[in-house]
C-alpha positions in Angstrom: 5.7 -9.6 -17.8 3.4 -12.7 -19.4 -0.2 -12.0 -20.8 -1.7 -13.8 -17.5 -0.1 -11.7 -15.3 -0.9 -8.3 -17.1 -4.7 -9.6 -17.4 -4.6 -10.4 -13.4 -3.2 -6.9 -12.7 -6.3 -5.1 -15.0 -8.5 -7.3 -13.3 -7.4 -6.6 -9.7 -7.1 -3.0 -10.8 -10.6 -2.6 -12.4 -12.4 -4.8 -9.7 -10.7 -3.9 -6.4 -10.0 0.0 -6.8 -12.4 0.9 -3.8 -10.7 -1.8 -1.3 -7.2 -0.4 -2.6 -8.1 3.2 -2.0 -9.3 2.0 1.4 -6.4 -0.1 1.9 -4.0 2.8 1.2 -6.3 5.3 3.4 -5.7 3.3 6.4 -2.4 2.9 6.1 -1.8 6.5 5.6 -3.6 6.6 9.0 -1.6 4.4 10.7 1.6 6.4 9.5 0.2 9.6 11.0 -0.2 9.3 14.9 1.4 10.4 18.0 4.4 8.8 19.4 4.5 10.1 22.5 6.6 12.6 24.3 6.3 15.0 22.0 7.3 13.2 18.8 4.7 12.4 16.1 4.8 10.8 12.5 3.2 12.1 9.5 3.2 9.4 6.9 1.7 9.3 3.4 1.8 6.7 0.6 2.1 8.6 -2.6 1.9 5.2 -4.9 1.6 1.2 -4.4 2.1 -0.8 -7.3 2.2 -4.7 -7.8 5.7 -5.7 -8.3 4.8 -9.4 -8.3 2.0 -12.0 -8.8 2.6 -15.6 -7.6 0.2 -18.0 -8.4 -0.1 -20.7 -6.0 -1.5 -24.3 -5.6 -4.5 -22.8 -3.1 -4.2 -19.1 -3.6 -2.5 -16.2 -5.1 0.1 -13.8 -3.5 0.5 -10.7 -4.6 3.7 -8.5 -3.7 3.2 -4.9 -3.7 5.8 -2.0 -3.5 4.8 1.3 -1.5 6.6 4.8 -1.9 5.5 7.8 -0.2 7.1 9.8 2.9 7.4 9.6 6.6 8.3 12.2 8.9 9.1 12.3 12.4 8.2 15.6 14.0 9.2 17.0 17.7 7.0 19.7 19.4 8.5 20.5 22.6 
């Protein structure tokens, strides 16, 4: 990756860590929920990494890849 992309990545990690953590918590909360009829999803992100950073004319696009687990549980 280029030096510019590395610098952007470091800046994002340093300045936006609280927002990143909150976003991961929100995603986990949406993954763990009642699906109805005895089914429940249980999900947890274990990591999210920046895959690509694209500098556009008017903004920046950040593409991330997330890994984790998702289970669907049935309880009669």
